[in-house]
DRENPA-731256 format. One record per residue (C-alpha): x negated, y, z; chain. Coordinates in nm, 4 decimals, decimal comma, padded with zeros to 6 digits. Each point is the difference from the previous one (the first is absolute). Layout:
! DRENPA-731256
<pt><xx>X</xx><yy>Y</yy><zz>Z</zz><chain>A</chain></pt>
...
END
This chain:
! DRENPA-731256
<pt><xx>00,9572</xx><yy>02,3451</yy><zz>-00,0184</zz><chain>A</chain></pt>
<pt><xx>00,1492</xx><yy>-00,1838</yy><zz>-00,2923</zz><chain>A</chain></pt>
<pt><xx>-00,0406</xx><yy>-00,3685</yy><zz>-00,0771</zz><chain>A</chain></pt>
<pt><xx>-00,1962</xx><yy>00,0968</yy><zz>-00,3112</zz><chain>A</chain></pt>
<pt><xx>-00,2794</xx><yy>00,1340</yy><zz>00,2192</zz><chain>A</chain></pt>
<pt><xx>-00,0263</xx><yy>-00,2920</yy><zz>00,2364</zz><chain>A</chain></pt>
<pt><xx>-00,2893</xx><yy>-00,2412</yy><zz>-00,0471</zz><chain>A</chain></pt>
<pt><xx>-00,0184</xx><yy>-00,3764</yy><zz>00,0380</zz><chain>A</chain></pt>
<pt><xx>-00,3417</xx><yy>-00,1478</yy><zz>00,0834</zz><chain>A</chain></pt>
<pt><xx>-00,0347</xx><yy>-00,3614</yy><zz>-00,1088</zz><chain>A</chain></pt>
<pt><xx>-00,2935</xx><yy>-00,2174</yy><zz>00,1091</zz><chain>A</chain></pt>
<pt><xx>-00,0295</xx><yy>-00,2723</yy><zz>-00,2637</zz><chain>A</chain></pt>
<pt><xx>00,1836</xx><yy>00,1986</yy><zz>-00,2703</zz><chain>A</chain></pt>
<pt><xx>-00,1256</xx><yy>-00,1632</yy><zz>-00,3190</zz><chain>A</chain></pt>
<pt><xx>00,1974</xx><yy>-00,3272</yy><zz>-00,0051</zz><chain>A</chain></pt>
<pt><xx>00,2700</xx><yy>-00,2053</yy><zz>00,1692</zz><chain>A</chain></pt>
<pt><xx>00,2098</xx><yy>00,1708</yy><zz>00,2677</zz><chain>A</chain></pt>
<pt><xx>-00,2134</xx><yy>00,3134</yy><zz>-00,0096</zz><chain>A</chain></pt>
<pt><xx>00,0467</xx><yy>00,0628</yy><zz>-00,3714</zz><chain>A</chain></pt>
<pt><xx>00,3718</xx><yy>-00,0680</yy><zz>00,0131</zz><chain>A</chain></pt>
<pt><xx>00,0379</xx><yy>00,2373</yy><zz>00,2963</zz><chain>A</chain></pt>
<pt><xx>-00,1948</xx><yy>00,2677</yy><zz>-00,1845</zz><chain>A</chain></pt>
<pt><xx>00,2408</xx><yy>-00,0196</yy><zz>-00,2938</zz><chain>A</chain></pt>
<pt><xx>00,3098</xx><yy>-00,0095</yy><zz>00,2201</zz><chain>A</chain></pt>
<pt><xx>-00,0987</xx><yy>00,2984</yy><zz>00,2155</zz><chain>A</chain></pt>
<pt><xx>-00,1028</xx><yy>00,1985</yy><zz>-00,3101</zz><chain>A</chain></pt>
<pt><xx>00,3403</xx><yy>-00,0724</yy><zz>-00,1500</zz><chain>A</chain></pt>
<pt><xx>00,1517</xx><yy>00,1361</yy><zz>00,3205</zz><chain>A</chain></pt>
<pt><xx>-00,1952</xx><yy>00,3251</yy><zz>-00,0388</zz><chain>A</chain></pt>
<pt><xx>-00,2996</xx><yy>-00,0529</yy><zz>00,2259</zz><chain>A</chain></pt>
<pt><xx>-00,3576</xx><yy>00,0824</yy><zz>-00,0896</zz><chain>A</chain></pt>
<pt><xx>-00,2310</xx><yy>-00,3006</yy><zz>00,0210</zz><chain>A</chain></pt>
<pt><xx>-00,3429</xx><yy>-00,0463</yy><zz>00,1578</zz><chain>A</chain></pt>
<pt><xx>-00,1522</xx><yy>-00,3406</yy><zz>-00,0714</zz><chain>A</chain></pt>
<pt><xx>-00,2978</xx><yy>-00,1702</yy><zz>00,1565</zz><chain>A</chain></pt>
<pt><xx>-00,1275</xx><yy>-00,3080</yy><zz>-00,1801</zz><chain>A</chain></pt>
<pt><xx>-00,3190</xx><yy>-00,1926</yy><zz>-00,0766</zz><chain>A</chain></pt>
<pt><xx>-00,0303</xx><yy>-00,1069</yy><zz>-00,3623</zz><chain>A</chain></pt>
<pt><xx>-00,2856</xx><yy>-00,0920</yy><zz>-00,2306</zz><chain>A</chain></pt>
<pt><xx>-00,0301</xx><yy>00,1461</yy><zz>-00,3482</zz><chain>A</chain></pt>
<pt><xx>00,1756</xx><yy>-00,3050</yy><zz>-00,1476</zz><chain>A</chain></pt>
<pt><xx>00,3277</xx><yy>00,0861</yy><zz>00,1732</zz><chain>A</chain></pt>
<pt><xx>-00,0211</xx><yy>00,3769</yy><zz>-00,0302</zz><chain>A</chain></pt>
<pt><xx>00,2204</xx><yy>00,0086</yy><zz>-00,3130</zz><chain>A</chain></pt>
<pt><xx>00,2839</xx><yy>-00,1473</yy><zz>00,2098</zz><chain>A</chain></pt>
<pt><xx>-00,0527</xx><yy>00,2653</yy><zz>00,2649</zz><chain>A</chain></pt>
<pt><xx>-00,0120</xx><yy>00,2754</yy><zz>-00,2626</zz><chain>A</chain></pt>
<pt><xx>00,3255</xx><yy>-00,1249</yy><zz>-00,1508</zz><chain>A</chain></pt>
<pt><xx>00,1641</xx><yy>-00,0008</yy><zz>00,3425</zz><chain>A</chain></pt>
<pt><xx>-00,1034</xx><yy>00,3609</yy><zz>00,0629</zz><chain>A</chain></pt>
<pt><xx>00,1289</xx><yy>00,1050</yy><zz>-00,3391</zz><chain>A</chain></pt>
<pt><xx>00,3323</xx><yy>-00,1701</yy><zz>00,0761</zz><chain>A</chain></pt>
<pt><xx>00,0250</xx><yy>00,1827</yy><zz>00,3334</zz><chain>A</chain></pt>
<pt><xx>-00,0797</xx><yy>00,3399</yy><zz>-00,1529</zz><chain>A</chain></pt>
<pt><xx>00,2594</xx><yy>-00,0585</yy><zz>-00,2701</zz><chain>A</chain></pt>
<pt><xx>00,2627</xx><yy>00,0268</yy><zz>00,2750</zz><chain>A</chain></pt>
<pt><xx>-00,0945</xx><yy>00,3623</yy><zz>00,0584</zz><chain>A</chain></pt>
<pt><xx>-00,1940</xx><yy>-00,0340</yy><zz>00,3254</zz><chain>A</chain></pt>
<pt><xx>-00,3651</xx><yy>00,0420</yy><zz>00,0972</zz><chain>A</chain></pt>
<pt><xx>-00,2255</xx><yy>-00,3050</yy><zz>00,0254</zz><chain>A</chain></pt>
<pt><xx>-00,3524</xx><yy>-00,0323</yy><zz>00,1354</zz><chain>A</chain></pt>
<pt><xx>-00,1796</xx><yy>-00,3342</yy><zz>00,0392</zz><chain>A</chain></pt>
<pt><xx>-00,3201</xx><yy>-00,0686</yy><zz>00,1881</zz><chain>A</chain></pt>
<pt><xx>-00,2064</xx><yy>-00,3054</yy><zz>-00,0986</zz><chain>A</chain></pt>
<pt><xx>-00,1667</xx><yy>-00,0672</yy><zz>00,3368</zz><chain>A</chain></pt>
<pt><xx>-00,0275</xx><yy>-00,2648</yy><zz>00,2689</zz><chain>A</chain></pt>
<pt><xx>00,2859</xx><yy>00,0861</yy><zz>00,2371</zz><chain>A</chain></pt>
<pt><xx>-00,1756</xx><yy>-00,1740</yy><zz>00,2872</zz><chain>A</chain></pt>
<pt><xx>-00,3142</xx><yy>00,2141</yy><zz>-00,0268</zz><chain>A</chain></pt>
<pt><xx>00,0017</xx><yy>00,2745</yy><zz>00,2641</zz><chain>A</chain></pt>
<pt><xx>-00,1956</xx><yy>00,2506</yy><zz>-00,2065</zz><chain>A</chain></pt>
<pt><xx>00,2147</xx><yy>-00,0591</yy><zz>-00,3062</zz><chain>A</chain></pt>
<pt><xx>00,3112</xx><yy>00,0494</yy><zz>00,2093</zz><chain>A</chain></pt>
<pt><xx>-00,1366</xx><yy>00,3269</yy><zz>00,1286</zz><chain>A</chain></pt>
<pt><xx>-00,0853</xx><yy>00,1162</yy><zz>-00,3529</zz><chain>A</chain></pt>
<pt><xx>00,3385</xx><yy>-00,1024</yy><zz>-00,1368</zz><chain>A</chain></pt>
<pt><xx>00,1942</xx><yy>00,1778</yy><zz>00,2732</zz><chain>A</chain></pt>
<pt><xx>-00,2022</xx><yy>00,3142</yy><zz>-00,0494</zz><chain>A</chain></pt>
<pt><xx>00,1012</xx><yy>-00,0039</yy><zz>-00,3667</zz><chain>A</chain></pt>
<pt><xx>00,3589</xx><yy>-00,0695</yy><zz>00,0999</zz><chain>A</chain></pt>
<pt><xx>-00,0100</xx><yy>00,2991</yy><zz>00,2313</zz><chain>A</chain></pt>
<pt><xx>-00,1193</xx><yy>00,2201</yy><zz>-00,2845</zz><chain>A</chain></pt>
<pt><xx>00,2774</xx><yy>-00,1284</yy><zz>-00,2262</zz><chain>A</chain></pt>
<pt><xx>00,2660</xx><yy>00,0758</yy><zz>00,2605</zz><chain>A</chain></pt>
<pt><xx>-00,1414</xx><yy>00,3483</yy><zz>00,0544</zz><chain>A</chain></pt>
<pt><xx>00,0100</xx><yy>00,0614</yy><zz>-00,3752</zz><chain>A</chain></pt>
<pt><xx>00,3359</xx><yy>-00,1523</yy><zz>-00,0819</zz><chain>A</chain></pt>
<pt><xx>00,1861</xx><yy>00,0048</yy><zz>00,3313</zz><chain>A</chain></pt>
<pt><xx>00,1859</xx><yy>-00,2714</yy><zz>00,1845</zz><chain>A</chain></pt>
<pt><xx>-00,1189</xx><yy>-00,2713</yy><zz>00,2388</zz><chain>A</chain></pt>
<pt><xx>-00,0529</xx><yy>-00,3734</yy><zz>-00,0036</zz><chain>A</chain></pt>
<pt><xx>00,3527</xx><yy>-00,1155</yy><zz>00,0699</zz><chain>A</chain></pt>
<pt><xx>-00,0641</xx><yy>-00,3748</yy><zz>-00,0381</zz><chain>A</chain></pt>
<pt><xx>-00,3018</xx><yy>-00,2265</yy><zz>00,0513</zz><chain>A</chain></pt>
<pt><xx>00,0180</xx><yy>-00,3506</yy><zz>-00,1465</zz><chain>A</chain></pt>
<pt><xx>-00,2667</xx><yy>-00,2538</yy><zz>00,0979</zz><chain>A</chain></pt>
<pt><xx>-00,0140</xx><yy>-00,2698</yy><zz>-00,2671</zz><chain>A</chain></pt>
<pt><xx>-00,3620</xx><yy>-00,1145</yy><zz>00,0008</zz><chain>A</chain></pt>
<pt><xx>-00,0542</xx><yy>-00,3569</yy><zz>-00,1141</zz><chain>A</chain></pt>
<pt><xx>-00,3660</xx><yy>-00,0853</yy><zz>00,0234</zz><chain>A</chain></pt>
<pt><xx>-00,1208</xx><yy>-00,2726</yy><zz>00,2323</zz><chain>A</chain></pt>
<pt><xx>-00,1638</xx><yy>-00,3418</yy><zz>00,0258</zz><chain>A</chain></pt>
<pt><xx>00,2135</xx><yy>-00,3032</yy><zz>-00,0792</zz><chain>A</chain></pt>
<pt><xx>-00,1905</xx><yy>-00,2787</yy><zz>00,1712</zz><chain>A</chain></pt>
<pt><xx>00,0892</xx><yy>-00,2439</yy><zz>00,2777</zz><chain>A</chain></pt>
<pt><xx>-00,1110</xx><yy>00,0820</yy><zz>00,3522</zz><chain>A</chain></pt>
<pt><xx>-00,1843</xx><yy>-00,3269</yy><zz>00,0559</zz><chain>A</chain></pt>
<pt><xx>-00,0677</xx><yy>-00,1233</yy><zz>-00,3500</zz><chain>A</chain></pt>
<pt><xx>-00,1453</xx><yy>-00,3229</yy><zz>-00,1359</zz><chain>A</chain></pt>
<pt><xx>-00,3070</xx><yy>-00,1066</yy><zz>-00,1940</zz><chain>A</chain></pt>
<pt><xx>00,1825</xx><yy>00,0727</yy><zz>-00,3247</zz><chain>A</chain></pt>
<pt><xx>00,1565</xx><yy>00,3277</yy><zz>00,1136</zz><chain>A</chain></pt>
<pt><xx>-00,2017</xx><yy>00,1989</yy><zz>00,2575</zz><chain>A</chain></pt>
<pt><xx>00,1749</xx><yy>00,1885</yy><zz>00,2757</zz><chain>A</chain></pt>
<pt><xx>00,0141</xx><yy>00,3730</yy><zz>00,0607</zz><chain>A</chain></pt>
<pt><xx>-00,3114</xx><yy>00,1869</yy><zz>00,1007</zz><chain>A</chain></pt>
<pt><xx>00,0353</xx><yy>00,2620</yy><zz>00,2754</zz><chain>A</chain></pt>
<pt><xx>-00,0672</xx><yy>00,2853</yy><zz>-00,2407</zz><chain>A</chain></pt>
<pt><xx>00,2818</xx><yy>-00,1214</yy><zz>-00,2275</zz><chain>A</chain></pt>
<pt><xx>00,2452</xx><yy>-00,0114</yy><zz>00,2882</zz><chain>A</chain></pt>
<pt><xx>-00,1053</xx><yy>00,3487</yy><zz>00,1164</zz><chain>A</chain></pt>
<pt><xx>00,0251</xx><yy>00,1439</yy><zz>-00,3518</zz><chain>A</chain></pt>
<pt><xx>00,3479</xx><yy>-00,1461</yy><zz>-00,0580</zz><chain>A</chain></pt>
<pt><xx>00,1351</xx><yy>00,1332</yy><zz>00,3280</zz><chain>A</chain></pt>
<pt><xx>-00,1485</xx><yy>00,3438</yy><zz>-00,0613</zz><chain>A</chain></pt>
<pt><xx>00,1300</xx><yy>00,0360</yy><zz>-00,3592</zz><chain>A</chain></pt>
<pt><xx>00,3422</xx><yy>-00,1600</yy><zz>00,0390</zz><chain>A</chain></pt>
<pt><xx>00,0727</xx><yy>00,0877</yy><zz>00,3600</zz><chain>A</chain></pt>
<pt><xx>-00,1991</xx><yy>00,2642</yy><zz>00,1860</zz><chain>A</chain></pt>
<pt><xx>-00,0333</xx><yy>00,2464</yy><zz>-00,2899</zz><chain>A</chain></pt>
<pt><xx>00,3691</xx><yy>00,0832</yy><zz>00,0476</zz><chain>A</chain></pt>
<pt><xx>-00,0869</xx><yy>00,1533</yy><zz>00,3399</zz><chain>A</chain></pt>
<pt><xx>-00,2838</xx><yy>00,2147</yy><zz>-00,1298</zz><chain>A</chain></pt>
<pt><xx>00,1928</xx><yy>00,1435</yy><zz>-00,2923</zz><chain>A</chain></pt>
<pt><xx>00,3096</xx><yy>00,0651</yy><zz>00,2114</zz><chain>A</chain></pt>
<pt><xx>-00,2028</xx><yy>00,1586</yy><zz>00,2770</zz><chain>A</chain></pt>
<pt><xx>-00,1958</xx><yy>00,2278</yy><zz>-00,2314</zz><chain>A</chain></pt>
<pt><xx>00,3059</xx><yy>00,1119</yy><zz>-00,1945</zz><chain>A</chain></pt>
<pt><xx>00,1694</xx><yy>00,1046</yy><zz>00,3235</zz><chain>A</chain></pt>
<pt><xx>-00,3095</xx><yy>00,1514</yy><zz>00,1647</zz><chain>A</chain></pt>
<pt><xx>-00,0735</xx><yy>00,2102</yy><zz>-00,3062</zz><chain>A</chain></pt>
<pt><xx>00,3582</xx><yy>00,1241</yy><zz>-00,0278</zz><chain>A</chain></pt>
<pt><xx>00,0527</xx><yy>-00,1663</yy><zz>-00,3408</zz><chain>A</chain></pt>
<pt><xx>00,2979</xx><yy>-00,1959</yy><zz>00,1312</zz><chain>A</chain></pt>
<pt><xx>00,2296</xx><yy>00,1745</yy><zz>00,2474</zz><chain>A</chain></pt>
<pt><xx>00,3529</xx><yy>-00,0370</yy><zz>00,1318</zz><chain>A</chain></pt>
<pt><xx>00,2223</xx><yy>-00,2195</yy><zz>-00,2113</zz><chain>A</chain></pt>
<pt><xx>-00,2835</xx><yy>-00,2100</yy><zz>-00,1383</zz><chain>A</chain></pt>
<pt><xx>00,0401</xx><yy>-00,3661</yy><zz>-00,0865</zz><chain>A</chain></pt>
<pt><xx>-00,2589</xx><yy>-00,2738</yy><zz>00,0301</zz><chain>A</chain></pt>
<pt><xx>00,0468</xx><yy>-00,3400</yy><zz>-00,1633</zz><chain>A</chain></pt>
<pt><xx>-00,2321</xx><yy>-00,3032</yy><zz>-00,0031</zz><chain>A</chain></pt>
<pt><xx>00,0481</xx><yy>-00,3058</yy><zz>-00,2214</zz><chain>A</chain></pt>
<pt><xx>-00,0220</xx><yy>-00,3178</yy><zz>00,2089</zz><chain>A</chain></pt>
<pt><xx>00,0771</xx><yy>-00,3620</yy><zz>-00,0856</zz><chain>A</chain></pt>
<pt><xx>00,1413</xx><yy>-00,3167</yy><zz>00,1546</zz><chain>A</chain></pt>
<pt><xx>-00,3623</xx><yy>-00,1068</yy><zz>00,0490</zz><chain>A</chain></pt>
<pt><xx>00,0045</xx><yy>00,2166</yy><zz>00,3114</zz><chain>A</chain></pt>
<pt><xx>00,1942</xx><yy>-00,2736</yy><zz>00,1781</zz><chain>A</chain></pt>
<pt><xx>-00,0121</xx><yy>-00,3033</yy><zz>-00,2336</zz><chain>A</chain></pt>
<pt><xx>-00,3142</xx><yy>-00,1981</yy><zz>-00,0821</zz><chain>A</chain></pt>
<pt><xx>-00,1068</xx><yy>-00,0470</yy><zz>-00,3648</zz><chain>A</chain></pt>
<pt><xx>-00,3068</xx><yy>-00,1749</yy><zz>-00,1287</zz><chain>A</chain></pt>
<pt><xx>-00,3052</xx><yy>00,2292</yy><zz>-00,0164</zz><chain>A</chain></pt>
<pt><xx>00,2104</xx><yy>00,2997</yy><zz>00,1172</zz><chain>A</chain></pt>
<pt><xx>-00,1396</xx><yy>00,0219</yy><zz>00,3535</zz><chain>A</chain></pt>
<pt><xx>-00,1888</xx><yy>00,3290</yy><zz>-00,0302</zz><chain>A</chain></pt>
<pt><xx>00,2796</xx><yy>00,1699</yy><zz>-00,1958</zz><chain>A</chain></pt>
<pt><xx>00,2613</xx><yy>-00,1343</yy><zz>00,2365</zz><chain>A</chain></pt>
<pt><xx>-00,1914</xx><yy>00,1446</yy><zz>00,2949</zz><chain>A</chain></pt>
<pt><xx>-00,0245</xx><yy>00,3342</yy><zz>-00,1805</zz><chain>A</chain></pt>
<pt><xx>00,3740</xx><yy>00,0016</yy><zz>-00,0650</zz><chain>A</chain></pt>
<pt><xx>00,0717</xx><yy>-00,0805</yy><zz>00,3653</zz><chain>A</chain></pt>
<pt><xx>-00,2268</xx><yy>00,2852</yy><zz>00,1024</zz><chain>A</chain></pt>
<pt><xx>00,1717</xx><yy>00,2261</yy><zz>-00,2510</zz><chain>A</chain></pt>
<pt><xx>00,3399</xx><yy>-00,0663</yy><zz>00,1536</zz><chain>A</chain></pt>
<pt><xx>-00,1380</xx><yy>00,0677</yy><zz>00,3497</zz><chain>A</chain></pt>
<pt><xx>-00,1579</xx><yy>00,3261</yy><zz>-00,1217</zz><chain>A</chain></pt>
<pt><xx>00,3382</xx><yy>00,1029</yy><zz>-00,1419</zz><chain>A</chain></pt>
<pt><xx>00,1656</xx><yy>-00,0431</yy><zz>00,3383</zz><chain>A</chain></pt>
<pt><xx>-00,2623</xx><yy>00,2105</yy><zz>00,1781</zz><chain>A</chain></pt>
<pt><xx>-00,0025</xx><yy>00,2684</yy><zz>-00,2684</zz><chain>A</chain></pt>
<pt><xx>00,3792</xx><yy>00,0174</yy><zz>00,0302</zz><chain>A</chain></pt>
<pt><xx>-00,0250</xx><yy>00,0544</yy><zz>00,3731</zz><chain>A</chain></pt>
<pt><xx>-00,2791</xx><yy>00,2559</yy><zz>-00,0123</zz><chain>A</chain></pt>
<pt><xx>00,1390</xx><yy>00,1969</yy><zz>-00,2938</zz><chain>A</chain></pt>
<pt><xx>00,3632</xx><yy>00,0055</yy><zz>00,1144</zz><chain>A</chain></pt>
<pt><xx>-00,0435</xx><yy>00,3380</yy><zz>00,1782</zz><chain>A</chain></pt>
<pt><xx>-00,1046</xx><yy>00,1406</yy><zz>-00,3400</zz><chain>A</chain></pt>
<pt><xx>00,3075</xx><yy>-00,1527</yy><zz>-00,1650</zz><chain>A</chain></pt>
<pt><xx>-00,2206</xx><yy>-00,2142</yy><zz>-00,2235</zz><chain>A</chain></pt>
<pt><xx>00,1237</xx><yy>-00,3542</yy><zz>-00,0495</zz><chain>A</chain></pt>
<pt><xx>-00,2010</xx><yy>-00,3165</yy><zz>-00,0699</zz><chain>A</chain></pt>
<pt><xx>00,1401</xx><yy>-00,3258</yy><zz>-00,1353</zz><chain>A</chain></pt>
<pt><xx>-00,1382</xx><yy>-00,3149</yy><zz>-00,1542</zz><chain>A</chain></pt>
<pt><xx>00,1570</xx><yy>-00,1429</yy><zz>-00,3172</zz><chain>A</chain></pt>
<pt><xx>00,0064</xx><yy>-00,3775</yy><zz>-00,0336</zz><chain>A</chain></pt>
<pt><xx>00,0872</xx><yy>-00,0757</yy><zz>-00,3597</zz><chain>A</chain></pt>
<pt><xx>00,1125</xx><yy>-00,3368</yy><zz>-00,1268</zz><chain>A</chain></pt>
<pt><xx>-00,2429</xx><yy>-00,1981</yy><zz>-00,2136</zz><chain>A</chain></pt>
<pt><xx>-00,0912</xx><yy>00,2308</yy><zz>-00,2873</zz><chain>A</chain></pt>
<pt><xx>-00,2018</xx><yy>-00,0939</yy><zz>-00,3075</zz><chain>A</chain></pt>
<pt><xx>-00,2836</xx><yy>00,2523</yy><zz>00,0286</zz><chain>A</chain></pt>
<pt><xx>-00,3732</xx><yy>-00,0179</yy><zz>-00,0817</zz><chain>A</chain></pt>
<pt><xx>-00,0626</xx><yy>-00,0392</yy><zz>00,3743</zz><chain>A</chain></pt>
<pt><xx>00,2355</xx><yy>-00,2976</yy><zz>00,0268</zz><chain>A</chain></pt>
<pt><xx>-00,1690</xx><yy>-00,1799</yy><zz>-00,2876</zz><chain>A</chain></pt>
<pt><xx>-00,3301</xx><yy>00,0069</yy><zz>00,1866</zz><chain>A</chain></pt>
<pt><xx>00,1429</xx><yy>-00,2126</yy><zz>00,2817</zz><chain>A</chain></pt>
<pt><xx>-00,0882</xx><yy>-00,3709</yy><zz>-00,0304</zz><chain>A</chain></pt>
<pt><xx>00,3194</xx><yy>-00,1919</yy><zz>-00,0721</zz><chain>A</chain></pt>
<pt><xx>00,1996</xx><yy>00,3055</yy><zz>-00,1015</zz><chain>A</chain></pt>
<pt><xx>00,1891</xx><yy>-00,2071</yy><zz>-00,2552</zz><chain>A</chain></pt>
<pt><xx>00,1798</xx><yy>-00,1897</yy><zz>00,2760</zz><chain>A</chain></pt>
<pt><xx>00,0746</xx><yy>00,3250</yy><zz>00,1846</zz><chain>A</chain></pt>
<pt><xx>00,1674</xx><yy>00,1346</yy><zz>-00,3096</zz><chain>A</chain></pt>
<pt><xx>00,1976</xx><yy>-00,3225</yy><zz>-00,0609</zz><chain>A</chain></pt>
<pt><xx>00,1189</xx><yy>-00,0335</yy><zz>00,3590</zz><chain>A</chain></pt>
<pt><xx>00,0988</xx><yy>00,3687</yy><zz>00,0295</zz><chain>A</chain></pt>
<pt><xx>00,2026</xx><yy>-00,0146</yy><zz>-00,3209</zz><chain>A</chain></pt>
<pt><xx>00,1909</xx><yy>-00,3016</yy><zz>00,1267</zz><chain>A</chain></pt>
<pt><xx>00,0619</xx><yy>00,1509</yy><zz>00,3431</zz><chain>A</chain></pt>
<pt><xx>00,1102</xx><yy>00,3442</yy><zz>-00,1096</zz><chain>A</chain></pt>
<pt><xx>00,3803</xx><yy>00,0219</yy><zz>-00,0242</zz><chain>A</chain></pt>
<pt><xx>-00,0409</xx><yy>00,1958</yy><zz>-00,3241</zz><chain>A</chain></pt>
<pt><xx>-00,2246</xx><yy>-00,2748</yy><zz>-00,1365</zz><chain>A</chain></pt>
<pt><xx>-00,2787</xx><yy>00,2408</yy><zz>-00,0901</zz><chain>A</chain></pt>
<pt><xx>-00,3070</xx><yy>00,1557</yy><zz>00,1466</zz><chain>A</chain></pt>
<pt><xx>-00,0143</xx><yy>00,3443</yy><zz>00,1562</zz><chain>A</chain></pt>
<pt><xx>-00,1412</xx><yy>00,2579</yy><zz>-00,2406</zz><chain>A</chain></pt>
<pt><xx>-00,2222</xx><yy>00,2957</yy><zz>00,0678</zz><chain>A</chain></pt>
<pt><xx>00,2782</xx><yy>00,2201</yy><zz>-00,1285</zz><chain>A</chain></pt>
<pt><xx>00,2429</xx><yy>-00,1435</yy><zz>00,2580</zz><chain>A</chain></pt>
<pt><xx>-00,2386</xx><yy>00,1055</yy><zz>00,2750</zz><chain>A</chain></pt>
<pt><xx>-00,0828</xx><yy>00,3389</yy><zz>-00,1517</zz><chain>A</chain></pt>
<pt><xx>00,3692</xx><yy>00,0933</yy><zz>-00,0226</zz><chain>A</chain></pt>
<pt><xx>00,0414</xx><yy>-00,0811</yy><zz>00,3684</zz><chain>A</chain></pt>
<pt><xx>-00,3066</xx><yy>00,2067</yy><zz>00,0937</zz><chain>A</chain></pt>
<pt><xx>00,1480</xx><yy>00,3056</yy><zz>-00,1709</zz><chain>A</chain></pt>
<pt><xx>00,3297</xx><yy>-00,0425</yy><zz>00,1848</zz><chain>A</chain></pt>
<pt><xx>-00,1710</xx><yy>-00,0653</yy><zz>00,3345</zz><chain>A</chain></pt>
<pt><xx>-00,1922</xx><yy>00,3251</yy><zz>-00,0372</zz><chain>A</chain></pt>
<pt><xx>00,3160</xx><yy>00,2056</yy><zz>00,0179</zz><chain>A</chain></pt>
<pt><xx>00,0992</xx><yy>00,2264</yy><zz>00,2908</zz><chain>A</chain></pt>
<pt><xx>00,2684</xx><yy>-00,2413</yy><zz>00,1220</zz><chain>A</chain></pt>
<pt><xx>-00,2617</xx><yy>-00,2532</yy><zz>00,1154</zz><chain>A</chain></pt>
<pt><xx>-00,1681</xx><yy>00,2252</yy><zz>00,2535</zz><chain>A</chain></pt>
<pt><xx>00,1095</xx><yy>-00,2185</yy><zz>00,2917</zz><chain>A</chain></pt>
<pt><xx>-00,1259</xx><yy>-00,3259</yy><zz>-00,1493</zz><chain>A</chain></pt>
<pt><xx>-00,3592</xx><yy>-00,0673</yy><zz>00,1002</zz><chain>A</chain></pt>
<pt><xx>-00,2333</xx><yy>-00,2731</yy><zz>00,1202</zz><chain>A</chain></pt>
<pt><xx>00,1670</xx><yy>-00,2766</yy><zz>-00,2011</zz><chain>A</chain></pt>
<pt><xx>-00,1016</xx><yy>-00,2750</yy><zz>-00,2321</zz><chain>A</chain></pt>
<pt><xx>00,2669</xx><yy>00,0247</yy><zz>-00,2678</zz><chain>A</chain></pt>
<pt><xx>00,0713</xx><yy>-00,2913</yy><zz>-00,2345</zz><chain>A</chain></pt>
<pt><xx>00,0544</xx><yy>00,0912</yy><zz>-00,3633</zz><chain>A</chain></pt>
<pt><xx>00,0511</xx><yy>-00,3430</yy><zz>-00,1482</zz><chain>A</chain></pt>
<pt><xx>00,3551</xx><yy>-00,0394</yy><zz>-00,1299</zz><chain>A</chain></pt>
<pt><xx>00,0770</xx><yy>-00,2383</yy><zz>00,2862</zz><chain>A</chain></pt>
<pt><xx>-00,2899</xx><yy>-00,2388</yy><zz>-00,0734</zz><chain>A</chain></pt>
<pt><xx>-00,1021</xx><yy>-00,0379</yy><zz>00,3639</zz><chain>A</chain></pt>
<pt><xx>00,3455</xx><yy>-00,0860</yy><zz>00,1313</zz><chain>A</chain></pt>
<pt><xx>00,0385</xx><yy>-00,2944</yy><zz>-00,2375</zz><chain>A</chain></pt>
<pt><xx>-00,1613</xx><yy>-00,3388</yy><zz>00,0606</zz><chain>A</chain></pt>
END
């Protein structure tokens, strides 16, 4: 099987890390499967991304669905199965880059109410638990087999407290735990699972975080290169980490931050 016929499935493919990864893997010769949730107002951006991917000579199929909906996941994977039967190959790489959750304090005040139980549950399901269901179904249905790579985008909020980030931080901590258990359970199939902890990156998701301006300022000062991490920095690492030489590296949370975390 040639690289040209491998597929990369990206959850959260329309912007940020997901979009950059789609472009990078397409440039490396992989076909792209993208799952995203966009309204009509942002569809032109998604259409342009798909056109850019196809211009690199690979196949590209996007699914505008809620990745945390069980029935939509089933429908999407059935379509993926049909695509693989028609065009060949397998899902070589799964990238979990979903950024949809509630940004509210746990306790709250009169001016800013705290999280409701449904908001906490939704955030954990979308940004954490959905990784397990997609990984499990890909493997169970034979869409990802030996040599597969699973990556999940985490953040420093998994272990550091930020204002109004409690639900997302919990989801990221769960995500990292899921990665460790997926790595253990899938090792006999020679499928690896690793979390990617990028440095502070100016993405649409970051700009939704209250006080993101100070996060950007502090990260720029701390980083030894005096700049933020970019989505392209992370995407390039993902392509490299998907190679055959990384088959023995699994269950990790890997920092891709240009040394940001080691500097005070």
